[in-house]
PDB file of N, CA, C and O in Angstrom:
ATOM      1  N   MET A   1      -6.668  -5.094   5.510  1.00  0.00           N
ATOM      2  CA  MET A   1      -5.525  -4.840   4.653  1.00  0.00           C
ATOM      3  C   MET A   1      -5.271  -3.345   4.492  1.00  0.00           C
ATOM      4  O   MET A   1      -4.126  -2.908   4.367  1.00  0.00           O
ATOM      5  N   ARG A   2      -6.353  -2.566   4.496  1.00  0.00           N
ATOM      6  CA  ARG A   2      -6.222  -1.123   4.370  1.00  0.00           C
ATOM      7  C   ARG A   2      -5.367  -0.566   5.502  1.00  0.00           C
ATOM      8  O   ARG A   2      -4.481   0.259   5.279  1.00  0.00           O
ATOM      9  N   GLU A   3      -5.643  -1.028   6.715  1.00  0.00           N
ATOM     10  CA  GLU A   3      -4.910  -0.544   7.879  1.00  0.00           C
ATOM     11  C   GLU A   3      -3.441  -0.953   7.817  1.00  0.00           C
ATOM     12  O   GLU A   3      -2.559  -0.198   8.228  1.00  0.00           O
ATOM     13  N   LEU A   4      -3.189  -2.141   7.304  1.00  0.00           N
ATOM     14  CA  LEU A   4      -1.824  -2.639   7.189  1.00  0.00           C
ATOM     15  C   LEU A   4      -0.999  -1.777   6.240  1.00  0.00           C
ATOM     16  O   LEU A   4       0.121  -1.384   6.566  1.00  0.00           O
ATOM     17  N   VAL A   5      -1.555  -1.486   5.066  1.00  0.00           N
ATOM     18  CA  VAL A   5      -0.849  -0.659   4.086  1.00  0.00           C
ATOM     19  C   VAL A   5      -0.664   0.760   4.629  1.00  0.00           C
ATOM     20  O   VAL A   5       0.384   1.375   4.433  1.00  0.00           O
ATOM     21  N   GLU A   6      -1.678   1.268   5.306  1.00  0.00           N
ATOM     22  CA  GLU A   6      -1.588   2.610   5.884  1.00  0.00           C
ATOM     23  C   GLU A   6      -0.497   2.676   6.955  1.00  0.00           C
ATOM     24  O   GLU A   6       0.261   3.644   7.006  1.00  0.00           O
ATOM     25  N   LEU A   7      -0.415   1.670   7.796  1.00  0.00           N
ATOM     26  CA  LEU A   7       0.604   1.619   8.842  1.00  0.00           C
ATOM     27  C   LEU A   7       2.009   1.579   8.245  1.00  0.00           C
ATOM     28  O   LEU A   7       2.905   2.286   8.706  1.00  0.00           O
ATOM     29  N   LEU A   8       2.195   0.753   7.222  1.00  0.00           N
ATOM     30  CA  LEU A   8       3.505   0.661   6.574  1.00  0.00           C
ATOM     31  C   LEU A   8       3.893   1.979   5.917  1.00  0.00           C
ATOM     32  O   LEU A   8       5.033   2.426   6.044  1.00  0.00           O
ATOM     33  N   ALA A   9       2.958   2.597   5.223  1.00  0.00           N
ATOM     34  CA  ALA A   9       3.244   3.845   4.511  1.00  0.00           C
ATOM     35  C   ALA A   9       3.568   4.973   5.489  1.00  0.00           C
ATOM     36  O   ALA A   9       4.503   5.742   5.263  1.00  0.00           O
ATOM     37  N   LYS A  10       2.805   5.073   6.568  1.00  0.00           N
ATOM     38  CA  LYS A  10       3.039   6.148   7.540  1.00  0.00           C
ATOM     39  C   LYS A  10       4.391   5.996   8.227  1.00  0.00           C
ATOM     40  O   LYS A  10       4.999   6.990   8.623  1.00  0.00           O
ATOM     41  N   ALA A  11       4.863   4.771   8.371  1.00  0.00           N
ATOM     42  CA  ALA A  11       6.172   4.541   8.994  1.00  0.00           C
ATOM     43  C   ALA A  11       7.316   4.953   8.070  1.00  0.00           C
ATOM     44  O   ALA A  11       8.414   5.253   8.538  1.00  0.00           O
ATOM     45  N   LEU A  12       7.064   4.968   6.764  1.00  0.00           N
ATOM     46  CA  LEU A  12       8.122   5.265   5.799  1.00  0.00           C
ATOM     47  C   LEU A  12       8.294   6.747   5.480  1.00  0.00           C
ATOM     48  O   LEU A  12       9.409   7.193   5.209  1.00  0.00           O
ATOM     49  N   VAL A  13       7.215   7.508   5.509  1.00  0.00           N
ATOM     50  CA  VAL A  13       7.239   8.880   4.988  1.00  0.00           C
ATOM     51  C   VAL A  13       7.584   9.906   6.061  1.00  0.00           C
ATOM     52  O   VAL A  13       7.522   9.622   7.257  1.00  0.00           O
ATOM     53  N   ASP A  14       7.955  11.123   5.603  1.00  0.00           N
ATOM     54  CA  ASP A  14       8.233  12.238   6.510  1.00  0.00           C
ATOM     55  C   ASP A  14       6.953  12.947   6.931  1.00  0.00           C
ATOM     56  O   ASP A  14       6.888  13.540   8.008  1.00  0.00           O
ATOM     57  N   ASN A  15       5.929  12.884   6.071  1.00  0.00           N
ATOM     58  CA  ASN A  15       4.668  13.582   6.323  1.00  0.00           C
ATOM     59  C   ASN A  15       3.538  12.556   6.430  1.00  0.00           C
ATOM     60  O   ASN A  15       2.798  12.365   5.465  1.00  0.00           O
ATOM     61  N   PRO A  16       3.386  11.886   7.586  1.00  0.00           N
ATOM     62  CA  PRO A  16       2.385  10.823   7.696  1.00  0.00           C
ATOM     63  C   PRO A  16       0.943  11.316   7.610  1.00  0.00           C
ATOM     64  O   PRO A  16       0.039  10.534   7.315  1.00  0.00           O
ATOM     65  N   ASP A  17       0.719  12.614   7.864  1.00  0.00           N
ATOM     66  CA  ASP A  17      -0.648  13.146   7.771  1.00  0.00           C
ATOM     67  C   ASP A  17      -1.151  13.189   6.338  1.00  0.00           C
ATOM     68  O   ASP A  17      -2.361  13.226   6.117  1.00  0.00           O
ATOM     69  N   ALA A  18      -0.257  13.186   5.363  1.00  0.00           N
ATOM     70  CA  ALA A  18      -0.641  13.260   3.959  1.00  0.00           C
ATOM     71  C   ALA A  18      -0.945  11.886   3.355  1.00  0.00           C
ATOM     72  O   ALA A  18      -1.349  11.799   2.195  1.00  0.00           O
ATOM     73  N   VAL A  19      -0.755  10.825   4.121  1.00  0.00           N
ATOM     74  CA  VAL A  19      -1.005   9.473   3.607  1.00  0.00           C
ATOM     75  C   VAL A  19      -2.509   9.221   3.555  1.00  0.00           C
ATOM     76  O   VAL A  19      -3.218   9.401   4.545  1.00  0.00           O
ATOM     77  N   GLN A  20      -2.983   8.799   2.377  1.00  0.00           N
ATOM     78  CA  GLN A  20      -4.392   8.450   2.200  1.00  0.00           C
ATOM     79  C   GLN A  20      -4.462   7.067   1.575  1.00  0.00           C
ATOM     80  O   GLN A  20      -3.764   6.783   0.601  1.00  0.00           O
ATOM     81  N   VAL A  21      -5.296   6.214   2.130  1.00  0.00           N
ATOM     82  CA  VAL A  21      -5.467   4.863   1.608  1.00  0.00           C
ATOM     83  C   VAL A  21      -6.946   4.652   1.336  1.00  0.00           C
ATOM     84  O   VAL A  21      -7.786   4.853   2.213  1.00  0.00           O
ATOM     85  N   ASN A  22      -7.258   4.243   0.100  1.00  0.00           N
ATOM     86  CA  ASN A  22      -8.631   3.980  -0.308  1.00  0.00           C
ATOM     87  C   ASN A  22      -8.722   2.511  -0.696  1.00  0.00           C
ATOM     88  O   ASN A  22      -7.865   1.999  -1.416  1.00  0.00           O
ATOM     89  N   GLU A  23      -9.753   1.840  -0.221  1.00  0.00           N
ATOM     90  CA  GLU A  23      -9.921   0.414  -0.500  1.00  0.00           C
ATOM     91  C   GLU A  23     -11.185   0.208  -1.326  1.00  0.00           C
ATOM     92  O   GLU A  23     -12.274   0.625  -0.933  1.00  0.00           O
ATOM     93  N   ILE A  24     -11.022  -0.440  -2.470  1.00  0.00           N
ATOM     94  CA  ILE A  24     -12.149  -0.770  -3.333  1.00  0.00           C
ATOM     95  C   ILE A  24     -12.264  -2.283  -3.331  1.00  0.00           C
ATOM     96  O   ILE A  24     -11.369  -2.985  -3.802  1.00  0.00           O
ATOM     97  N   GLU A  25     -13.377  -2.781  -2.794  1.00  0.00           N
ATOM     98  CA  GLU A  25     -13.506  -4.214  -2.593  1.00  0.00           C
ATOM     99  C   GLU A  25     -14.478  -4.825  -3.592  1.00  0.00           C
ATOM    100  O   GLU A  25     -15.584  -4.322  -3.790  1.00  0.00           O
ATOM    101  N   GLY A  26     -14.046  -5.920  -4.220  1.00  0.00           N
ATOM    102  CA  GLY A  26     -14.888  -6.691  -5.112  1.00  0.00           C
ATOM    103  C   GLY A  26     -15.204  -8.030  -4.477  1.00  0.00           C
ATOM    104  O   GLY A  26     -14.995  -8.218  -3.279  1.00  0.00           O
ATOM    105  N   GLU A  27     -15.712  -8.974  -5.284  1.00  0.00           N
ATOM    106  CA  GLU A  27     -16.051 -10.288  -4.740  1.00  0.00           C
ATOM    107  C   GLU A  27     -14.826 -11.039  -4.242  1.00  0.00           C
ATOM    108  O   GLU A  27     -14.772 -11.475  -3.092  1.00  0.00           O
ATOM    109  N   LYS A  28     -13.839 -11.184  -5.131  1.00  0.00           N
ATOM    110  CA  LYS A  28     -12.654 -11.948  -4.754  1.00  0.00           C
ATOM    111  C   LYS A  28     -11.377 -11.132  -4.844  1.00  0.00           C
ATOM    112  O   LYS A  28     -10.283 -11.676  -4.700  1.00  0.00           O
ATOM    113  N   SER A  29     -11.503  -9.840  -5.078  1.00  0.00           N
ATOM    114  CA  SER A  29     -10.303  -9.012  -5.195  1.00  0.00           C
ATOM    115  C   SER A  29     -10.498  -7.684  -4.471  1.00  0.00           C
ATOM    116  O   SER A  29     -11.618  -7.225  -4.248  1.00  0.00           O
ATOM    117  N   VAL A  30      -9.384  -7.097  -4.121  1.00  0.00           N
ATOM    118  CA  VAL A  30      -9.378  -5.807  -3.430  1.00  0.00           C
ATOM    119  C   VAL A  30      -8.338  -4.928  -4.108  1.00  0.00           C
ATOM    120  O   VAL A  30      -7.219  -5.365  -4.374  1.00  0.00           O
ATOM    121  N   ILE A  31      -8.718  -3.681  -4.385  1.00  0.00           N
ATOM    122  CA  ILE A  31      -7.771  -2.703  -4.924  1.00  0.00           C
ATOM    123  C   ILE A  31      -7.513  -1.689  -3.825  1.00  0.00           C
ATOM    124  O   ILE A  31      -8.444  -1.100  -3.276  1.00  0.00           O
ATOM    125  N   ILE A  32      -6.250  -1.493  -3.510  1.00  0.00           N
ATOM    126  CA  ILE A  32      -5.872  -0.520  -2.481  1.00  0.00           C
ATOM    127  C   ILE A  32      -5.103   0.597  -3.170  1.00  0.00           C
ATOM    128  O   ILE A  32      -4.060   0.366  -3.781  1.00  0.00           O
ATOM    129  N   GLU A  33      -5.630   1.807  -3.062  1.00  0.00           N
ATOM    130  CA  GLU A  33      -4.978   2.986  -3.638  1.00  0.00           C
ATOM    131  C   GLU A  33      -4.251   3.726  -2.526  1.00  0.00           C
ATOM    132  O   GLU A  33      -4.856   4.122  -1.530  1.00  0.00           O
ATOM    133  N   LEU A  34      -2.950   3.910  -2.704  1.00  0.00           N
ATOM    134  CA  LEU A  34      -2.121   4.584  -1.712  1.00  0.00           C
ATOM    135  C   LEU A  34      -1.672   5.923  -2.274  1.00  0.00           C
ATOM    136  O   LEU A  34      -1.040   5.980  -3.329  1.00  0.00           O
ATOM    137  N   ARG A  35      -1.999   6.994  -1.573  1.00  0.00           N
ATOM    138  CA  ARG A  35      -1.582   8.336  -1.984  1.00  0.00           C
ATOM    139  C   ARG A  35      -0.703   8.926  -0.893  1.00  0.00           C
ATOM    140  O   ARG A  35      -1.049   8.886   0.288  1.00  0.00           O
ATOM    141  N   VAL A  36       0.448   9.479  -1.302  1.00  0.00           N
ATOM    142  CA  VAL A  36       1.361  10.133  -0.371  1.00  0.00           C
ATOM    143  C   VAL A  36       1.735  11.495  -0.952  1.00  0.00           C
ATOM    144  O   VAL A  36       1.465  11.772  -2.120  1.00  0.00           O
ATOM    145  N   ALA A  37       2.350  12.334  -0.143  1.00  0.00           N
ATOM    146  CA  ALA A  37       2.819  13.635  -0.613  1.00  0.00           C
ATOM    147  C   ALA A  37       3.875  13.415  -1.697  1.00  0.00           C
ATOM    148  O   ALA A  37       4.603  12.423  -1.671  1.00  0.00           O
ATOM    149  N   SER A  38       3.949  14.335  -2.635  1.00  0.00           N
ATOM    150  CA  SER A  38       4.861  14.165  -3.773  1.00  0.00           C
ATOM    151  C   SER A  38       6.323  14.043  -3.342  1.00  0.00           C
ATOM    152  O   SER A  38       7.093  13.323  -3.977  1.00  0.00           O
ATOM    153  N   GLU A  39       6.711  14.734  -2.276  1.00  0.00           N
ATOM    154  CA  GLU A  39       8.100  14.649  -1.825  1.00  0.00           C
ATOM    155  C   GLU A  39       8.402  13.309  -1.137  1.00  0.00           C
ATOM    156  O   GLU A  39       9.570  12.952  -0.980  1.00  0.00           O
ATOM    157  N   ASP A  40       7.375  12.569  -0.728  1.00  0.00           N
ATOM    158  CA  ASP A  40       7.560  11.267  -0.091  1.00  0.00           C
ATOM    159  C   ASP A  40       7.407  10.098  -1.060  1.00  0.00           C
ATOM    160  O   ASP A  40       7.569   8.945  -0.662  1.00  0.00           O
ATOM    161  N   MET A  41       7.104  10.374  -2.303  1.00  0.00           N
ATOM    162  CA  MET A  41       6.861   9.314  -3.280  1.00  0.00           C
ATOM    163  C   MET A  41       8.080   8.397  -3.429  1.00  0.00           C
ATOM    164  O   MET A  41       7.929   7.179  -3.523  1.00  0.00           O
ATOM    165  N   GLY A  42       9.268   8.966  -3.451  1.00  0.00           N
ATOM    166  CA  GLY A  42      10.487   8.167  -3.592  1.00  0.00           C
ATOM    167  C   GLY A  42      10.722   7.239  -2.420  1.00  0.00           C
ATOM    168  O   GLY A  42      11.259   6.145  -2.593  1.00  0.00           O
ATOM    169  N   LYS A  43      10.327   7.663  -1.228  1.00  0.00           N
ATOM    170  CA  LYS A  43      10.511   6.827  -0.041  1.00  0.00           C
ATOM    171  C   LYS A  43       9.582   5.627  -0.059  1.00  0.00           C
ATOM    172  O   LYS A  43       9.938   4.556   0.432  1.00  0.00           O
ATOM    173  N   VAL A  44       8.396   5.800  -0.619  1.00  0.00           N
ATOM    174  CA  VAL A  44       7.428   4.702  -0.674  1.00  0.00           C
ATOM    175  C   VAL A  44       7.781   3.727  -1.800  1.00  0.00           C
ATOM    176  O   VAL A  44       7.558   2.523  -1.673  1.00  0.00           O
ATOM    177  N   ILE A  45       8.328   4.242  -2.892  1.00  0.00           N
ATOM    178  CA  ILE A  45       8.685   3.375  -4.014  1.00  0.00           C
ATOM    179  C   ILE A  45      10.030   2.700  -3.769  1.00  0.00           C
ATOM    180  O   ILE A  45      10.168   1.501  -4.014  1.00  0.00           O
ATOM    181  N   GLY A  46      11.004   3.433  -3.297  1.00  0.00           N
ATOM    182  CA  GLY A  46      12.311   2.858  -2.999  1.00  0.00           C
ATOM    183  C   GLY A  46      13.171   2.689  -4.243  1.00  0.00           C
ATOM    184  O   GLY A  46      12.713   2.899  -5.366  1.00  0.00           O
ATOM    185  N   LYS A  47      14.409   2.312  -4.027  1.00  0.00           N
ATOM    186  CA  LYS A  47      15.333   2.105  -5.149  1.00  0.00           C
ATOM    187  C   LYS A  47      14.859   0.924  -5.977  1.00  0.00           C
ATOM    188  O   LYS A  47      14.658  -0.174  -5.459  1.00  0.00           O
ATOM    189  N   GLN A  48      14.686   1.160  -7.257  1.00  0.00           N
ATOM    190  CA  GLN A  48      14.220   0.159  -8.222  1.00  0.00           C
ATOM    191  C   GLN A  48      12.919  -0.497  -7.794  1.00  0.00           C
ATOM    192  O   GLN A  48      12.642  -1.637  -8.167  1.00  0.00           O
ATOM    193  N   GLY A  49      12.114   0.226  -7.005  1.00  0.00           N
ATOM    194  CA  GLY A  49      10.802  -0.271  -6.613  1.00  0.00           C
ATOM    195  C   GLY A  49      10.808  -1.342  -5.541  1.00  0.00           C
ATOM    196  O   GLY A  49       9.826  -2.067  -5.384  1.00  0.00           O
ATOM    197  N   ARG A  50      11.895  -1.449  -4.807  1.00  0.00           N
ATOM    198  CA  ARG A  50      12.006  -2.519  -3.805  1.00  0.00           C
ATOM    199  C   ARG A  50      11.006  -2.368  -2.667  1.00  0.00           C
ATOM    200  O   ARG A  50      10.396  -3.352  -2.248  1.00  0.00           O
ATOM    201  N   ILE A  51      10.830  -1.149  -2.161  1.00  0.00           N
ATOM    202  CA  ILE A  51       9.909  -0.952  -1.034  1.00  0.00           C
ATOM    203  C   ILE A  51       8.473  -1.151  -1.495  1.00  0.00           C
ATOM    204  O   ILE A  51       7.673  -1.759  -0.784  1.00  0.00           O
ATOM    205  N   ALA A  52       8.136  -0.642  -2.682  1.00  0.00           N
ATOM    206  CA  ALA A  52       6.795  -0.835  -3.230  1.00  0.00           C
ATOM    207  C   ALA A  52       6.509  -2.322  -3.409  1.00  0.00           C
ATOM    208  O   ALA A  52       5.406  -2.782  -3.112  1.00  0.00           O
ATOM    209  N   ARG A  53       7.482  -3.064  -3.885  1.00  0.00           N
ATOM    210  CA  ARG A  53       7.320  -4.515  -4.073  1.00  0.00           C
ATOM    211  C   ARG A  53       7.116  -5.202  -2.726  1.00  0.00           C
ATOM    212  O   ARG A  53       6.320  -6.135  -2.618  1.00  0.00           O
ATOM    213  N   ALA A  54       7.824  -4.750  -1.708  1.00  0.00           N
ATOM    214  CA  ALA A  54       7.687  -5.341  -0.375  1.00  0.00           C
ATOM    215  C   ALA A  54       6.299  -5.064   0.208  1.00  0.00           C
ATOM    216  O   ALA A  54       5.697  -5.947   0.820  1.00  0.00           O
ATOM    217  N   ILE A  55       5.793  -3.845   0.022  1.00  0.00           N
ATOM    218  CA  ILE A  55       4.448  -3.508   0.498  1.00  0.00           C
ATOM    219  C   ILE A  55       3.419  -4.393  -0.197  1.00  0.00           C
ATOM    220  O   ILE A  55       2.499  -4.901   0.443  1.00  0.00           O
ATOM    221  N   ARG A  56       3.573  -4.574  -1.500  1.00  0.00           N
ATOM    222  CA  ARG A  56       2.640  -5.421  -2.257  1.00  0.00           C
ATOM    223  C   ARG A  56       2.706  -6.875  -1.794  1.00  0.00           C
ATOM    224  O   ARG A  56       1.680  -7.551  -1.720  1.00  0.00           O
ATOM    225  N   THR A  57       3.904  -7.355  -1.484  1.00  0.00           N
ATOM    226  CA  THR A  57       4.071  -8.735  -1.028  1.00  0.00           C
ATOM    227  C   THR A  57       3.384  -8.954   0.316  1.00  0.00           C
ATOM    228  O   THR A  57       2.719  -9.970   0.514  1.00  0.00           O
ATOM    229  N   VAL A  58       3.540  -8.010   1.237  1.00  0.00           N
ATOM    230  CA  VAL A  58       2.903  -8.125   2.549  1.00  0.00           C
ATOM    231  C   VAL A  58       1.388  -8.084   2.399  1.00  0.00           C
ATOM    232  O   VAL A  58       0.677  -8.849   3.051  1.00  0.00           O
ATOM    233  N   ALA A  59       0.895  -7.199   1.546  1.00  0.00           N
ATOM    234  CA  ALA A  59      -0.556  -7.096   1.323  1.00  0.00           C
ATOM    235  C   ALA A  59      -1.099  -8.383   0.691  1.00  0.00           C
ATOM    236  O   ALA A  59      -2.185  -8.838   1.050  1.00  0.00           O
ATOM    237  N   LYS A  60      -0.349  -8.966  -0.244  1.00  0.00           N
ATOM    238  CA  LYS A  60      -0.792 -10.221  -0.871  1.00  0.00           C
ATOM    239  C   LYS A  60      -0.839 -11.354   0.140  1.00  0.00           C
ATOM    240  O   LYS A  60      -1.738 -12.194   0.085  1.00  0.00           O
ATOM    241  N   ALA A  61       0.111 -11.389   1.060  1.00  0.00           N
ATOM    242  CA  ALA A  61       0.114 -12.426   2.093  1.00  0.00           C
ATOM    243  C   ALA A  61      -1.100 -12.281   3.011  1.00  0.00           C
ATOM    244  O   ALA A  61      -1.716 -13.277   3.390  1.00  0.00           O
ATOM    245  N   ALA A  62      -1.438 -11.051   3.364  1.00  0.00           N
ATOM    246  CA  ALA A  62      -2.610 -10.812   4.215  1.00  0.00           C
ATOM    247  C   ALA A  62      -3.897 -11.170   3.472  1.00  0.00           C
ATOM    248  O   ALA A  62      -4.832 -11.703   4.070  1.00  0.00           O
ATOM    249  N   ALA A  63      -3.945 -10.882   2.178  1.00  0.00           N
ATOM    250  CA  ALA A  63      -5.133 -11.192   1.385  1.00  0.00           C
ATOM    251  C   ALA A  63      -5.289 -12.691   1.183  1.00  0.00           C
ATOM    252  O   ALA A  63      -6.410 -13.195   1.117  1.00  0.00           O
ATOM    253  N   ALA A  64      -4.187 -13.398   1.084  1.00  0.00           N
ATOM    254  CA  ALA A  64      -4.245 -14.848   0.883  1.00  0.00           C
ATOM    255  C   ALA A  64      -4.917 -15.542   2.065  1.00  0.00           C
ATOM    256  O   ALA A  64      -5.595 -16.554   1.888  1.00  0.00           O
ATOM    257  N   LYS A  65      -4.733 -15.008   3.259  1.00  0.00           N
ATOM    258  CA  LYS A  65      -5.390 -15.573   4.431  1.00  0.00           C
ATOM    259  C   LYS A  65      -6.906 -15.475   4.332  1.00  0.00           C
ATOM    260  O   LYS A  65      -7.630 -16.322   4.856  1.00  0.00           O
ATOM    261  N   GLU A  66      -7.379 -14.428   3.650  1.00  0.00           N
ATOM    262  CA  GLU A  66      -8.816 -14.226   3.478  1.00  0.00           C
ATOM    263  C   GLU A  66      -9.332 -14.828   2.178  1.00  0.00           C
ATOM    264  O   GLU A  66     -10.523 -14.744   1.878  1.00  0.00           O
ATOM    265  N   GLY A  67      -8.445 -15.428   1.415  1.00  0.00           N
ATOM    266  CA  GLY A  67      -8.844 -16.035   0.155  1.00  0.00           C
ATOM    267  C   GLY A  67      -9.154 -15.024  -0.932  1.00  0.00           C
ATOM    268  O   GLY A  67      -9.995 -15.273  -1.795  1.00  0.00           O
ATOM    269  N   LYS A  68      -8.480 -13.887  -0.895  1.00  0.00           N
ATOM    270  CA  LYS A  68      -8.711 -12.827  -1.875  1.00  0.00           C
ATOM    271  C   LYS A  68      -7.415 -12.473  -2.589  1.00  0.00           C
ATOM    272  O   LYS A  68      -6.327 -12.867  -2.168  1.00  0.00           O
ATOM    273  N   ARG A  69      -7.551 -11.724  -3.672  1.00  0.00           N
ATOM    274  CA  ARG A  69      -6.393 -11.180  -4.379  1.00  0.00           C
ATOM    275  C   ARG A  69      -6.366  -9.683  -4.103  1.00  0.00           C
ATOM    276  O   ARG A  69      -7.413  -9.057  -3.941  1.00  0.00           O
ATOM    277  N   VAL A  70      -5.171  -9.115  -4.052  1.00  0.00           N
ATOM    278  CA  VAL A  70      -5.045  -7.690  -3.769  1.00  0.00           C
ATOM    279  C   VAL A  70      -4.115  -7.042  -4.793  1.00  0.00           C
ATOM    280  O   VAL A  70      -3.131  -7.630  -5.240  1.00  0.00           O
ATOM    281  N   VAL A  71      -4.470  -5.802  -5.146  1.00  0.00           N
ATOM    282  CA  VAL A  71      -3.635  -4.979  -6.020  1.00  0.00           C
ATOM    283  C   VAL A  71      -3.385  -3.683  -5.273  1.00  0.00           C
ATOM    284  O   VAL A  71      -4.330  -3.007  -4.864  1.00  0.00           O
ATOM    285  N   VAL A  72      -2.110  -3.329  -5.090  1.00  0.00           N
ATOM    286  CA  VAL A  72      -1.758  -2.078  -4.417  1.00  0.00           C
ATOM    287  C   VAL A  72      -1.273  -1.099  -5.485  1.00  0.00           C
ATOM    288  O   VAL A  72      -0.276  -1.342  -6.166  1.00  0.00           O
ATOM    289  N   GLU A  73      -2.000   0.011  -5.616  1.00  0.00           N
ATOM    290  CA  GLU A  73      -1.624   1.053  -6.566  1.00  0.00           C
ATOM    291  C   GLU A  73      -1.081   2.239  -5.792  1.00  0.00           C
ATOM    292  O   GLU A  73      -1.726   2.728  -4.865  1.00  0.00           O
ATOM    293  N   ILE A  74       0.088   2.699  -6.163  1.00  0.00           N
ATOM    294  CA  ILE A  74       0.684   3.878  -5.520  1.00  0.00           C
ATOM    295  C   ILE A  74       0.469   5.052  -6.449  1.00  0.00           C
ATOM    296  O   ILE A  74       1.004   5.092  -7.556  1.00  0.00           O
ATOM    297  N   LEU A  75      -0.325   6.014  -5.985  1.00  0.00           N
ATOM    298  CA  LEU A  75      -0.698   7.167  -6.811  1.00  0.00           C
ATOM    299  C   LEU A  75      -0.055   8.435  -6.316  1.00  0.00           C
ATOM    300  O   LEU A  75      -0.263   9.500  -6.898  1.00  0.00           O
TER     301      LEU A  75
END
């Protein structure tokens, strides 16, 4: 899931080298922290949070296949 979120984020931003993804894994849940450059924050969040919601939806679908829950935090 980490690679999936990283791939999506790098495709959206102007500065893909600044994208950092950290994965914190628990028993049945995973927390994914996504960090981007401050000037790219709007591109990752999108209008009214639509892109952020889409990233979270894709990550949840991937986690469901593994029987886990996922939380994507954009920092």
